[in-house]
N, CA, C, O and CB atoms as a CASP TS submission, in Angstrom:
PFRMAT TS
TARGET T0000
AUTHOR 0000-0000-0000
METHOD Language model
MODEL 1
PARENT N/A
ATOM      1  N   MET     1      -1.142 145.809 183.349  1.00  0.00           N
ATOM      2  CA  MET     1      -1.416 146.149 184.730  1.00  0.00           C
ATOM      3  C   MET     1      -0.285 145.608 185.614  1.00  0.00           C
ATOM      4  O   MET     1       0.042 144.424 185.531  1.00  0.00           O
ATOM      5  CB  MET     1      -2.794 145.584 185.174  1.00  0.00           C
ATOM      6  N   PRO     2       0.315 146.453 186.458  1.00  0.00           N
ATOM      7  CA  PRO     2       1.397 146.012 187.329  1.00  0.00           C
ATOM      8  C   PRO     2       0.919 144.982 188.353  1.00  0.00           C
ATOM      9  O   PRO     2      -0.212 145.038 188.835  1.00  0.00           O
ATOM     10  CB  PRO     2       2.011 147.207 188.044  1.00  0.00           C
ATOM     11  N   ARG     3       1.796 144.056 188.666  1.00  0.00           N
ATOM     12  CA  ARG     3       1.489 143.027 189.661  1.00  0.00           C
ATOM     13  C   ARG     3       2.654 142.906 190.623  1.00  0.00           C
ATOM     14  O   ARG     3       3.794 143.222 190.282  1.00  0.00           O
ATOM     15  CB  ARG     3       1.193 141.660 188.986  1.00  0.00           C
ATOM     16  N   ALA     4       2.364 142.458 191.796  1.00  0.00           N
ATOM     17  CA  ALA     4       3.398 142.193 192.794  1.00  0.00           C
ATOM     18  C   ALA     4       3.141 140.810 193.382  1.00  0.00           C
ATOM     19  O   ALA     4       1.996 140.427 193.622  1.00  0.00           O
ATOM     20  CB  ALA     4       3.411 143.295 193.918  1.00  0.00           C
ATOM     21  N   THR     5       4.195 140.085 193.605  1.00  0.00           N
ATOM     22  CA  THR     5       4.089 138.757 194.192  1.00  0.00           C
ATOM     23  C   THR     5       4.965 138.716 195.436  1.00  0.00           C
ATOM     24  O   THR     5       6.138 139.088 195.402  1.00  0.00           O
ATOM     25  CB  THR     5       4.503 137.649 193.171  1.00  0.00           C
ATOM     26  N   LEU     6       4.382 138.261 196.523  1.00  0.00           N
ATOM     27  CA  LEU     6       5.132 138.102 197.769  1.00  0.00           C
ATOM     28  C   LEU     6       5.427 136.624 197.965  1.00  0.00           C
ATOM     29  O   LEU     6       4.560 135.775 197.752  1.00  0.00           O
ATOM     30  CB  LEU     6       4.343 138.682 198.988  1.00  0.00           C
ATOM     31  N   GLU     7       6.631 136.326 198.363  1.00  0.00           N
ATOM     32  CA  GLU     7       7.008 134.943 198.647  1.00  0.00           C
ATOM     33  C   GLU     7       7.557 134.861 200.061  1.00  0.00           C
ATOM     34  O   GLU     7       8.282 135.746 200.517  1.00  0.00           O
ATOM     35  CB  GLU     7       8.051 134.422 197.620  1.00  0.00           C
ATOM     36  N   PHE     8       7.200 133.788 200.744  1.00  0.00           N
ATOM     37  CA  PHE     8       7.648 133.567 202.115  1.00  0.00           C
ATOM     38  C   PHE     8       8.198 132.157 202.235  1.00  0.00           C
ATOM     39  O   PHE     8       7.679 131.222 201.625  1.00  0.00           O
ATOM     40  CB  PHE     8       6.493 133.796 203.127  1.00  0.00           C
ATOM     41  N   ASN     9       9.255 132.013 203.027  1.00  0.00           N
ATOM     42  CA  ASN     9       9.811 130.702 203.334  1.00  0.00           C
ATOM     43  C   ASN     9       9.117 130.190 204.587  1.00  0.00           C
ATOM     44  O   ASN     9       9.471 130.553 205.709  1.00  0.00           O
ATOM     45  CB  ASN     9      11.369 130.765 203.527  1.00  0.00           C
ATOM     46  N   LEU    10       8.113 129.331 204.368  1.00  0.00           N
ATOM     47  CA  LEU    10       7.356 128.784 205.494  1.00  0.00           C
ATOM     48  C   LEU    10       8.033 127.504 205.950  1.00  0.00           C
ATOM     49  O   LEU    10       8.576 126.788 205.108  1.00  0.00           O
ATOM     50  CB  LEU    10       5.866 128.521 205.106  1.00  0.00           C
ATOM     51  N   PRO    11       8.031 127.188 207.185  1.00  0.00           N
ATOM     52  CA  PRO    11       7.368 127.859 208.303  1.00  0.00           C
ATOM     53  C   PRO    11       8.193 128.971 208.956  1.00  0.00           C
ATOM     54  O   PRO    11       7.697 129.653 209.853  1.00  0.00           O
ATOM     55  CB  PRO    11       7.014 126.849 209.339  1.00  0.00           C
ATOM     56  N   GLU    12       9.440 129.167 208.522  1.00  0.00           N
ATOM     57  CA  GLU    12      10.304 130.152 209.180  1.00  0.00           C
ATOM     58  C   GLU    12       9.725 131.558 209.171  1.00  0.00           C
ATOM     59  O   GLU    12       9.871 132.286 210.153  1.00  0.00           O
ATOM     60  CB  GLU    12      11.652 130.170 208.519  1.00  0.00           C
ATOM     61  N   GLU    13       9.072 131.955 208.088  1.00  0.00           N
ATOM     62  CA  GLU    13       8.537 133.308 207.963  1.00  0.00           C
ATOM     63  C   GLU    13       7.018 133.357 208.119  1.00  0.00           C
ATOM     64  O   GLU    13       6.341 134.183 207.508  1.00  0.00           O
ATOM     65  CB  GLU    13       8.929 133.892 206.626  1.00  0.00           C
ATOM     66  N   ARG    14       6.506 132.460 208.946  1.00  0.00           N
ATOM     67  CA  ARG    14       5.059 132.398 209.138  1.00  0.00           C
ATOM     68  C   ARG    14       4.503 133.704 209.699  1.00  0.00           C
ATOM     69  O   ARG    14       3.436 134.155 209.281  1.00  0.00           O
ATOM     70  CB  ARG    14       4.705 131.247 210.064  1.00  0.00           C
ATOM     71  N   SER    15       5.222 134.314 210.644  1.00  0.00           N
ATOM     72  CA  SER    15       4.760 135.565 211.244  1.00  0.00           C
ATOM     73  C   SER    15       4.631 136.667 210.189  1.00  0.00           C
ATOM     74  O   SER    15       3.635 137.390 210.160  1.00  0.00           O
ATOM     75  CB  SER    15       5.720 136.010 212.357  1.00  0.00           C
ATOM     76  N   GLU    16       5.632 136.790 209.335  1.00  0.00           N
ATOM     77  CA  GLU    16       5.586 137.790 208.269  1.00  0.00           C
ATOM     78  C   GLU    16       4.464 137.488 207.278  1.00  0.00           C
ATOM     79  O   GLU    16       3.797 138.399 206.787  1.00  0.00           O
ATOM     80  CB  GLU    16       6.933 137.851 207.536  1.00  0.00           C
ATOM     81  N   PHE    17       4.263 136.213 206.992  1.00  0.00           N
ATOM     82  CA  PHE    17       3.186 135.798 206.092  1.00  0.00           C
ATOM     83  C   PHE    17       1.823 136.184 206.658  1.00  0.00           C
ATOM     84  O   PHE    17       0.972 136.711 205.941  1.00  0.00           O
ATOM     85  CB  PHE    17       3.246 134.283 205.846  1.00  0.00           C
ATOM     86  N   MET    18       1.622 135.919 207.943  1.00  0.00           N
ATOM     87  CA  MET    18       0.340 136.235 208.574  1.00  0.00           C
ATOM     88  C   MET    18       0.106 137.748 208.603  1.00  0.00           C
ATOM     89  O   MET    18      -1.021 138.211 208.422  1.00  0.00           O
ATOM     90  CB  MET    18       0.290 135.661 210.003  1.00  0.00           C
ATOM     91  N   THR    19       1.171 138.509 208.831  1.00  0.00           N
ATOM     92  CA  THR    19       1.048 139.965 208.810  1.00  0.00           C
ATOM     93  C   THR    19       0.616 140.444 207.431  1.00  0.00           C
ATOM     94  O   THR    19      -0.273 141.288 207.317  1.00  0.00           O
ATOM     95  CB  THR    19       2.376 140.628 209.212  1.00  0.00           C
ATOM     96  N   ALA    20       1.238 139.912 206.383  1.00  0.00           N
ATOM     97  CA  ALA    20       0.866 140.299 205.016  1.00  0.00           C
ATOM     98  C   ALA    20      -0.553 139.850 204.690  1.00  0.00           C
ATOM     99  O   ALA    20      -1.306 140.577 204.042  1.00  0.00           O
ATOM    100  CB  ALA    20       1.852 139.700 203.999  1.00  0.00           C
ATOM    101  N   LEU    21      -0.913 138.663 205.137  1.00  0.00           N
ATOM    102  CA  LEU    21      -2.241 138.117 204.847  1.00  0.00           C
ATOM    103  C   LEU    21      -3.347 138.941 205.507  1.00  0.00           C
ATOM    104  O   LEU    21      -4.404 139.155 204.913  1.00  0.00           O
ATOM    105  CB  LEU    21      -2.326 136.663 205.316  1.00  0.00           C
ATOM    106  N   HIS    22      -3.104 139.398 206.723  1.00  0.00           N
ATOM    107  CA  HIS    22      -4.136 140.105 207.489  1.00  0.00           C
ATOM    108  C   HIS    22      -3.898 141.613 207.548  1.00  0.00           C
ATOM    109  O   HIS    22      -4.487 142.289 208.391  1.00  0.00           O
ATOM    110  CB  HIS    22      -4.202 139.549 208.898  1.00  0.00           C
ATOM    111  N   GLY    23      -3.059 142.150 206.684  1.00  0.00           N
ATOM    112  CA  GLY    23      -2.729 143.566 206.707  1.00  0.00           C
ATOM    113  C   GLY    23      -3.935 144.485 206.641  1.00  0.00           C
ATOM    114  O   GLY    23      -3.969 145.511 207.320  1.00  0.00           O
ATOM    115  N   GLY    24      -4.925 144.132 205.834  1.00  0.00           N
ATOM    116  CA  GLY    24      -6.132 144.959 205.725  1.00  0.00           C
ATOM    117  C   GLY    24      -6.889 145.044 207.039  1.00  0.00           C
ATOM    118  O   GLY    24      -7.422 146.097 207.389  1.00  0.00           O
ATOM    119  N   HIS    25      -6.936 143.935 207.767  1.00  0.00           N
ATOM    120  CA  HIS    25      -7.607 143.932 209.069  1.00  0.00           C
ATOM    121  C   HIS    25      -6.835 144.793 210.072  1.00  0.00           C
ATOM    122  O   HIS    25      -7.431 145.516 210.870  1.00  0.00           O
ATOM    123  CB  HIS    25      -7.751 142.487 209.602  1.00  0.00           C
ATOM    124  N   TYR    26      -5.502 144.707 210.022  1.00  0.00           N
ATOM    125  CA  TYR    26      -4.687 145.503 210.925  1.00  0.00           C
ATOM    126  C   TYR    26      -4.877 146.995 210.653  1.00  0.00           C
ATOM    127  O   TYR    26      -4.991 147.789 211.586  1.00  0.00           O
ATOM    128  CB  TYR    26      -3.210 145.119 210.788  1.00  0.00           C
ATOM    129  N   GLU    27      -4.910 147.371 209.383  1.00  0.00           N
ATOM    130  CA  GLU    27      -5.106 148.778 209.038  1.00  0.00           C
ATOM    131  C   GLU    27      -6.472 149.260 209.508  1.00  0.00           C
ATOM    132  O   GLU    27      -6.598 150.371 210.022  1.00  0.00           O
ATOM    133  CB  GLU    27      -4.960 148.988 207.523  1.00  0.00           C
ATOM    134  N   SER    28      -7.499 148.423 209.332  1.00  0.00           N
ATOM    135  CA  SER    28      -8.842 148.777 209.779  1.00  0.00           C
ATOM    136  C   SER    28      -8.875 148.972 211.294  1.00  0.00           C
ATOM    137  O   SER    28      -9.510 149.899 211.796  1.00  0.00           O
ATOM    138  CB  SER    28      -9.849 147.696 209.359  1.00  0.00           C
ATOM    139  N   CYS    29      -8.192 148.100 212.006  1.00  0.00           N
ATOM    140  CA  CYS    29      -8.127 148.213 213.460  1.00  0.00           C
ATOM    141  C   CYS    29      -7.438 149.509 213.871  1.00  0.00           C
ATOM    142  O   CYS    29      -7.905 150.200 214.776  1.00  0.00           O
ATOM    143  CB  CYS    29      -7.391 147.008 214.060  1.00  0.00           C
ATOM    144  N   LEU    30      -6.323 149.844 213.205  1.00  0.00           N
ATOM    145  CA  LEU    30      -5.626 151.086 213.524  1.00  0.00           C
ATOM    146  C   LEU    30      -6.494 152.306 213.228  1.00  0.00           C
ATOM    147  O   LEU    30      -6.441 153.295 213.958  1.00  0.00           O
ATOM    148  CB  LEU    30      -4.320 151.172 212.741  1.00  0.00           C
ATOM    149  N   CYS    31      -7.286 152.243 212.168  1.00  0.00           N
ATOM    150  CA  CYS    31      -8.192 153.356 211.860  1.00  0.00           C
ATOM    151  C   CYS    31      -9.252 153.503 212.947  1.00  0.00           C
ATOM    152  O   CYS    31      -9.599 154.622 213.324  1.00  0.00           O
ATOM    153  CB  CYS    31      -8.865 153.145 210.489  1.00  0.00           C
ATOM    154  N   ASP    32      -9.769 152.382 213.456  1.00  0.00           N
ATOM    155  CA  ASP    32     -10.744 152.431 214.544  1.00  0.00           C
ATOM    156  C   ASP    32     -10.123 153.033 215.801  1.00  0.00           C
ATOM    157  O   ASP    32     -10.750 153.848 216.478  1.00  0.00           O
ATOM    158  CB  ASP    32     -11.288 151.025 214.843  1.00  0.00           C
ATOM    159  N   ILE    33      -8.884 152.630 216.113  1.00  0.00           N
ATOM    160  CA  ILE    33      -8.188 153.182 217.277  1.00  0.00           C
ATOM    161  C   ILE    33      -7.962 154.675 217.094  1.00  0.00           C
ATOM    162  O   ILE    33      -8.148 155.458 218.026  1.00  0.00           O
ATOM    163  CB  ILE    33      -6.843 152.461 217.505  1.00  0.00           C
ATOM    164  N   ASP    34      -7.558 155.068 215.885  1.00  0.00           N
ATOM    165  CA  ASP    34      -7.342 156.488 215.588  1.00  0.00           C
ATOM    166  C   ASP    34      -8.629 157.277 215.790  1.00  0.00           C
ATOM    167  O   ASP    34      -8.611 158.353 216.387  1.00  0.00           O
ATOM    168  CB  ASP    34      -6.828 156.670 214.146  1.00  0.00           C
ATOM    169  N   ASN    35      -9.741 156.750 215.297  1.00  0.00           N
ATOM    170  CA  ASN    35     -11.025 157.448 215.450  1.00  0.00           C
ATOM    171  C   ASN    35     -11.431 157.562 216.920  1.00  0.00           C
ATOM    172  O   ASN    35     -11.947 158.598 217.341  1.00  0.00           O
ATOM    173  CB  ASN    35     -12.121 156.718 214.663  1.00  0.00           C
ATOM    174  N   LEU    36     -11.203 156.517 217.692  1.00  0.00           N
ATOM    175  CA  LEU    36     -11.519 156.571 219.118  1.00  0.00           C
ATOM    176  C   LEU    36     -10.673 157.634 219.817  1.00  0.00           C
ATOM    177  O   LEU    36     -11.187 158.424 220.609  1.00  0.00           O
ATOM    178  CB  LEU    36     -11.296 155.194 219.773  1.00  0.00           C
ATOM    179  N   CYS    37      -9.369 157.648 219.519  1.00  0.00           N
ATOM    180  CA  CYS    37      -8.482 158.655 220.118  1.00  0.00           C
ATOM    181  C   CYS    37      -8.874 160.060 219.684  1.00  0.00           C
ATOM    182  O   CYS    37      -8.808 161.000 220.476  1.00  0.00           O
ATOM    183  CB  CYS    37      -7.020 158.380 219.735  1.00  0.00           C
ATOM    184  N   ARG    38      -9.284 160.204 218.423  1.00  0.00           N
ATOM    185  CA  ARG    38      -9.717 161.510 217.917  1.00  0.00           C
ATOM    186  C   ARG    38     -10.918 162.018 218.710  1.00  0.00           C
ATOM    187  O   ARG    38     -10.984 163.198 219.054  1.00  0.00           O
ATOM    188  CB  ARG    38     -10.067 161.422 216.415  1.00  0.00           C
ATOM    189  N   GLN    39     -11.863 161.129 218.998  1.00  0.00           N
ATOM    190  CA  GLN    39     -13.047 161.527 219.766  1.00  0.00           C
ATOM    191  C   GLN    39     -12.667 161.957 221.181  1.00  0.00           C
ATOM    192  O   GLN    39     -13.231 162.908 221.722  1.00  0.00           O
ATOM    193  CB  GLN    39     -14.060 160.375 219.822  1.00  0.00           C
ATOM    194  N   ILE    40     -11.704 161.247 221.774  1.00  0.00           N
ATOM    195  CA  ILE    40     -11.242 161.608 223.124  1.00  0.00           C
ATOM    196  C   ILE    40     -10.647 163.009 223.117  1.00  0.00           C
ATOM    197  O   ILE    40     -10.942 163.822 223.993  1.00  0.00           O
ATOM    198  CB  ILE    40     -10.199 160.586 223.644  1.00  0.00           C
ATOM    199  N   VAL    41      -9.804 163.285 222.122  1.00  0.00           N
ATOM    200  CA  VAL    41      -9.154 164.599 222.034  1.00  0.00           C
ATOM    201  C   VAL    41     -10.169 165.681 221.676  1.00  0.00           C
ATOM    202  O   VAL    41     -10.155 166.765 222.260  1.00  0.00           O
ATOM    203  CB  VAL    41      -8.018 164.573 220.990  1.00  0.00           C
ATOM    204  N   LYS    42     -11.036 165.393 220.729  1.00  0.00           N
ATOM    205  CA  LYS    42     -11.971 166.382 220.209  1.00  0.00           C
ATOM    206  C   LYS    42     -12.980 166.841 221.262  1.00  0.00           C
ATOM    207  O   LYS    42     -13.270 168.032 221.372  1.00  0.00           O
ATOM    208  CB  LYS    42     -12.702 165.818 219.013  1.00  0.00           C
ATOM    209  N   HIS    43     -13.504 165.905 222.023  1.00  0.00           N
ATOM    210  CA  HIS    43     -14.580 166.260 222.954  1.00  0.00           C
ATOM    211  C   HIS    43     -14.069 166.645 224.336  1.00  0.00           C
ATOM    212  O   HIS    43     -14.807 167.243 225.119  1.00  0.00           O
ATOM    213  CB  HIS    43     -15.545 165.111 223.083  1.00  0.00           C
ATOM    214  N   GLY    44     -12.821 166.314 224.649  1.00  0.00           N
ATOM    215  CA  GLY    44     -12.180 166.804 225.863  1.00  0.00           C
ATOM    216  C   GLY    44     -12.883 166.511 227.161  1.00  0.00           C
ATOM    217  O   GLY    44     -12.719 167.260 228.124  1.00  0.00           O
ATOM    218  N   GLN    45     -13.666 165.442 227.226  1.00  0.00           N
ATOM    219  CA  GLN    45     -14.376 165.106 228.461  1.00  0.00           C
ATOM    220  C   GLN    45     -13.574 164.107 229.294  1.00  0.00           C
ATOM    221  O   GLN    45     -14.138 163.345 230.080  1.00  0.00           O
ATOM    222  CB  GLN    45     -15.769 164.533 228.142  1.00  0.00           C
ATOM    223  N   ASN    46     -12.274 164.119 229.114  1.00  0.00           N
ATOM    224  CA  ASN    46     -11.393 163.200 229.822  1.00  0.00           C
ATOM    225  C   ASN    46     -10.304 163.998 230.520  1.00  0.00           C
ATOM    226  O   ASN    46     -10.174 165.205 230.314  1.00  0.00           O
ATOM    227  CB  ASN    46     -10.778 162.155 228.854  1.00  0.00           C
ATOM    228  N   SER    47      -9.533 163.320 231.338  1.00  0.00           N
ATOM    229  CA  SER    47      -8.430 164.000 232.033  1.00  0.00           C
ATOM    230  C   SER    47      -7.368 164.423 231.026  1.00  0.00           C
ATOM    231  O   SER    47      -7.313 163.913 229.907  1.00  0.00           O
ATOM    232  CB  SER    47      -7.807 163.079 233.122  1.00  0.00           C
ATOM    233  N   GLU    48      -6.528 165.362 231.444  1.00  0.00           N
ATOM    234  CA  GLU    48      -5.439 165.829 230.581  1.00  0.00           C
ATOM    235  C   GLU    48      -4.498 164.680 230.231  1.00  0.00           C
ATOM    236  O   GLU    48      -3.980 164.617 229.116  1.00  0.00           O
ATOM    237  CB  GLU    48      -4.657 166.968 231.266  1.00  0.00           C
ATOM    238  N   GLU    49      -4.275 163.774 231.178  1.00  0.00           N
ATOM    239  CA  GLU    49      -3.401 162.623 230.921  1.00  0.00           C
ATOM    240  C   GLU    49      -3.984 161.726 229.835  1.00  0.00           C
ATOM    241  O   GLU    49      -3.255 161.249 228.965  1.00  0.00           O
ATOM    242  CB  GLU    49      -3.183 161.815 232.209  1.00  0.00           C
ATOM    243  N   THR    50      -5.278 161.499 229.882  1.00  0.00           N
ATOM    244  CA  THR    50      -5.949 160.667 228.884  1.00  0.00           C
ATOM    245  C   THR    50      -5.874 161.319 227.508  1.00  0.00           C
ATOM    246  O   THR    50      -5.596 160.652 226.512  1.00  0.00           O
ATOM    247  CB  THR    50      -7.417 160.423 229.280  1.00  0.00           C
ATOM    248  N   ILE    51      -6.121 162.607 227.459  1.00  0.00           N
ATOM    249  CA  ILE    51      -6.052 163.335 226.188  1.00  0.00           C
ATOM    250  C   ILE    51      -4.640 163.296 225.618  1.00  0.00           C
ATOM    251  O   ILE    51      -4.457 163.097 224.417  1.00  0.00           O
ATOM    252  CB  ILE    51      -6.506 164.792 226.374  1.00  0.00           C
ATOM    253  N   LYS    52      -3.635 163.488 226.484  1.00  0.00           N
ATOM    254  CA  LYS    52      -2.239 163.450 226.024  1.00  0.00           C
ATOM    255  C   LYS    52      -1.890 162.069 225.484  1.00  0.00           C
ATOM    256  O   LYS    52      -1.227 161.963 224.452  1.00  0.00           O
ATOM    257  CB  LYS    52      -1.277 163.829 227.170  1.00  0.00           C
ATOM    258  N   LEU    53      -2.322 161.013 226.160  1.00  0.00           N
ATOM    259  CA  LEU    53      -2.070 159.654 225.693  1.00  0.00           C
ATOM    260  C   LEU    53      -2.750 159.414 224.342  1.00  0.00           C
ATOM    261  O   LEU    53      -2.150 158.822 223.444  1.00  0.00           O
ATOM    262  CB  LEU    53      -2.563 158.627 226.732  1.00  0.00           C
ATOM    263  N   ALA    54      -3.985 159.865 224.194  1.00  0.00           N
ATOM    264  CA  ALA    54      -4.699 159.712 222.919  1.00  0.00           C
ATOM    265  C   ALA    54      -3.966 160.440 221.795  1.00  0.00           C
ATOM    266  O   ALA    54      -3.879 159.926 220.680  1.00  0.00           O
ATOM    267  CB  ALA    54      -6.142 160.244 223.040  1.00  0.00           C
ATOM    268  N   GLU    55      -3.441 161.625 222.077  1.00  0.00           N
ATOM    269  CA  GLU    55      -2.678 162.367 221.067  1.00  0.00           C
ATOM    270  C   GLU    55      -1.400 161.629 220.688  1.00  0.00           C
ATOM    271  O   GLU    55      -1.023 161.596 219.517  1.00  0.00           O
ATOM    272  CB  GLU    55      -2.338 163.772 221.579  1.00  0.00           C
ATOM    273  N   GLN    56      -0.731 161.034 221.679  1.00  0.00           N
ATOM    274  CA  GLN    56       0.490 160.282 221.401  1.00  0.00           C
ATOM    275  C   GLN    56       0.195 159.046 220.542  1.00  0.00           C
ATOM    276  O   GLN    56       0.936 158.745 219.606  1.00  0.00           O
ATOM    277  CB  GLN    56       1.167 159.863 222.718  1.00  0.00           C
ATOM    278  N   ILE    57      -0.868 158.348 220.858  1.00  0.00           N
ATOM    279  CA  ILE    57      -1.257 157.169 220.077  1.00  0.00           C
ATOM    280  C   ILE    57      -1.577 157.573 218.645  1.00  0.00           C
ATOM    281  O   ILE    57      -1.140 156.921 217.697  1.00  0.00           O
ATOM    282  CB  ILE    57      -2.471 156.461 220.718  1.00  0.00           C
ATOM    283  N   ARG    58      -2.341 158.650 218.494  1.00  0.00           N
ATOM    284  CA  ARG    58      -2.671 159.113 217.140  1.00  0.00           C
ATOM    285  C   ARG    58      -1.423 159.502 216.366  1.00  0.00           C
ATOM    286  O   ARG    58      -1.367 159.316 215.150  1.00  0.00           O
ATOM    287  CB  ARG    58      -3.630 160.299 217.201  1.00  0.00           C
ATOM    288  N   GLY    59      -0.430 160.036 217.047  1.00  0.00           N
ATOM    289  CA  GLY    59       0.808 160.416 216.386  1.00  0.00           C
ATOM    290  C   GLY    59       1.603 159.218 215.877  1.00  0.00           C
ATOM    291  O   GLY    59       2.341 159.338 214.900  1.00  0.00           O
ATOM    292  N   LEU    60       1.463 158.076 216.522  1.00  0.00           N
ATOM    293  CA  LEU    60       2.174 156.867 216.112  1.00  0.00           C
ATOM    294  C   LEU    60       1.522 156.148 214.941  1.00  0.00           C
ATOM    295  O   LEU    60       2.220 155.508 214.155  1.00  0.00           O
ATOM    296  CB  LEU    60       2.278 155.928 217.269  1.00  0.00           C
ATOM    297  N   ILE    61       0.221 156.234 214.805  1.00  0.00           N
ATOM    298  CA  ILE    61      -0.496 155.444 213.800  1.00  0.00           C
ATOM    299  C   ILE    61      -0.025 155.722 212.379  1.00  0.00           C
ATOM    300  O   ILE    61       0.228 154.760 211.653  1.00  0.00           O
ATOM    301  CB  ILE    61      -1.975 155.715 213.897  1.00  0.00           C
ATOM    302  N   PRO    62       0.110 156.954 211.932  1.00  0.00           N
ATOM    303  CA  PRO    62       0.596 157.157 210.554  1.00  0.00           C
ATOM    304  C   PRO    62       1.984 156.559 210.330  1.00  0.00           C
ATOM    305  O   PRO    62       2.285 156.079 209.237  1.00  0.00           O
ATOM    306  CB  PRO    62       0.628 158.648 210.224  1.00  0.00           C
ATOM    307  N   TYR    63       2.821 156.585 211.349  1.00  0.00           N
ATOM    308  CA  TYR    63       4.160 156.003 211.230  1.00  0.00           C
ATOM    309  C   TYR    63       4.064 154.513 210.904  1.00  0.00           C
ATOM    310  O   TYR    63       4.794 154.015 210.048  1.00  0.00           O
ATOM    311  CB  TYR    63       4.966 156.217 212.533  1.00  0.00           C
ATOM    312  N   TYR    64       3.170 153.808 211.582  1.00  0.00           N
ATOM    313  CA  TYR    64       3.057 152.366 211.370  1.00  0.00           C
ATOM    314  C   TYR    64       2.317 152.017 210.093  1.00  0.00           C
ATOM    315  O   TYR    64       2.590 150.975 209.497  1.00  0.00           O
ATOM    316  CB  TYR    64       2.363 151.729 212.538  1.00  0.00           C
ATOM    317  N   ILE    65       1.400 152.847 209.661  1.00  0.00           N
ATOM    318  CA  ILE    65       0.653 152.548 208.435  1.00  0.00           C
ATOM    319  C   ILE    65       1.477 152.892 207.203  1.00  0.00           C
ATOM    320  O   ILE    65       1.507 152.120 206.244  1.00  0.00           O
ATOM    321  CB  ILE    65      -0.678 153.318 208.411  1.00  0.00           C
ATOM    322  N   PHE    66       2.144 154.036 207.216  1.00  0.00           N
ATOM    323  CA  PHE    66       2.768 154.549 205.987  1.00  0.00           C
ATOM    324  C   PHE    66       4.292 154.440 205.954  1.00  0.00           C
ATOM    325  O   PHE    66       4.907 154.809 204.954  1.00  0.00           O
ATOM    326  CB  PHE    66       2.386 155.979 205.802  1.00  0.00           C
ATOM    327  N   ASP    67       4.913 153.942 207.023  1.00  0.00           N
ATOM    328  CA  ASP    67       6.371 153.931 207.107  1.00  0.00           C
ATOM    329  C   ASP    67       7.037 153.125 205.993  1.00  0.00           C
ATOM    330  O   ASP    67       8.114 153.503 205.533  1.00  0.00           O
ATOM    331  CB  ASP    67       6.794 153.381 208.438  1.00  0.00           C
ATOM    332  N   ASN    68       6.438 152.047 205.557  1.00  0.00           N
ATOM    333  CA  ASN    68       7.094 151.169 204.591  1.00  0.00           C
ATOM    334  C   ASN    68       6.564 151.300 203.179  1.00  0.00           C
ATOM    335  O   ASN    68       6.803 150.412 202.360  1.00  0.00           O
ATOM    336  CB  ASN    68       6.957 149.762 205.027  1.00  0.00           C
ATOM    337  N   GLU    69       5.871 152.349 202.866  1.00  0.00           N
ATOM    338  CA  GLU    69       5.359 152.500 201.493  1.00  0.00           C
ATOM    339  C   GLU    69       6.405 153.096 200.597  1.00  0.00           C
ATOM    340  O   GLU    69       6.157 153.297 199.408  1.00  0.00           O
ATOM    341  CB  GLU    69       4.106 153.367 201.468  1.00  0.00           C
TER
END
């Protein structure tokens, strides 16, 4: 079974370490934001500016989730 090991030089790379440690929570948060924006766009009960902003946010989320795979 393949394995991967991440190493960090602490304390210098503490920020990167925390990002790796909490990555699952960050992805879950982005999915929640995506779902909220989807509802705004789908139901259209908001101003055109709000809908456009929700579409822009949704367009950015895949870039941040999948950019480094």
